[in-house]
N, C-alpha and C positions, 0 to 999 in steps of 0.2 A: 421430634414431632409425634404427637399421639394421634392415632387414627381411631381409637375406640378403647374398649376395656383391655388394658394391658398390652396393646399392640404398639410397638415403637417403629419408626421409620426414619432413616436418614436420606431417603431418596431425593427430597427437595431441600436444597441448601441455598442460602443467599450468598455464600462465599464461593467464588470460582476456584476450582481445584486445578492442579497441575495436569496437563494433558498426557503425561507419561503413564504408561500402564502400571497399575498397582501403586502409584504414588498418591497419597492422600493429603499432601501438603497444600496450603493455599497458594494460588498463583500470584506472582508479583511482577512477572515480565510477560511480554507477548512476542512471539517469534513469527516472522513472515518471510516468505521467499520471493525473490524477484528472479524467476527462472531465466528470463531473457538476458540478464546481466550476471548470472551465476553469483548472486549475492544473497546472503541471509542477514536479515535485519532484526536485532534483538533490542527491544526498548521497553519503556514502562508499560504496565498493564493497560491495554486498550480500553476505551470507554464502553465498547460494545463487543459482544462475541461475534467474530466473523468466521465464516465456514472454512476459509483457507489460511487461518492463523492458528497458532498453537500457544496456549497459556502455559507458562513454566514456573515452577517454584525456584527459589534462589539457588538451591543445590544443582538442579538440572540446568539452569541457565549458566551457572559457573562452569559446568562441565561440557558445555556445548562446543562441538567441533563441526566443521563443514567438510564436504568432500574435497579432494584434491582439485585445485584450480578455482575453488570458490572463495569469495571474500566474506568475512563476517564483520558487520558494522554493529557496534555496541553503543547504544545511546545512553547517556548518563540518566540516572533515575533520581528525581528530587525526593528527598526524605523530609522536607519541611512541611509536607501536607498541602492541600489546596492546589494541586498541580494544574497544568494547563487544561482549559476547557475543551479543546478540540483534540482529535486523534492525531498526534504528532507523528506516530509511527507510520500511518498511511501516507501522510504528507512527505515523509522522508523517502518512502518506497517510490512514490511518484517522482520525486526529485532525482533519485538514483536512475530510474528508467529514462527520464528526460536527458540526464547528463550522458548516458551511455548511447543514446540515439546518434547515429552518424550525422554530422553537420550537413545541412542542405544549403544550396546556394541561396543567398538573400535575394528576395524579389524575383523568384523564378517565374518565367512567363508560362502561363497555363491557359491554353485555349484563347479566349477573348479577354483574359485578365492577368493579374499578377498575384502570385502566391505571397501572402504576408505572414501566415502562421500555419504550423502543422502540428497536430496532436494525433499520434498514432496513424491510422489510416484516413483521418479527417483533415481537410485543408480549408483554410479561410482564403478566399480569392477576392481581391479588390478589382473592380472594373477599371480597365485602362482607358483614360479619356481619349487617347489618340486612336484607340481601336474600338470597335463596337459601336461607334456613333452612327454607322450606316447599317442598313438592312442588307445582308449578303444576297438576298433575292433581287435587290434593286440594281439593275445593270446600267442605269443612266445617271 
């Protein structure tokens, strides 16, 4: 890229580079960590740059190791071009988190309703028709 008379710059590039220090190879994989599950997920290059993901070249992705006790999940990379339109790596990381979550009892009674779904610290609670039909302040 030319900035003026005889000045050249490589600072802005349309090709994403490997995140490893001093590596100038183009990135072809994205690495993300699921700390709660002690899992490292290595998959195709993500559609967008994410702050907690690392783009790796083929050499560094092949050499990837995880700390003792951690699992490495390697997703296959399509070489036919025109890959999936959504970020499958993030979806897999969410699935790994969901699978590692301890099972909760189905239809757990919560306050005046019944828990039907749990996502992290959030819960979906359905009103229980047998309960909550009356006002607790009504004594008669």
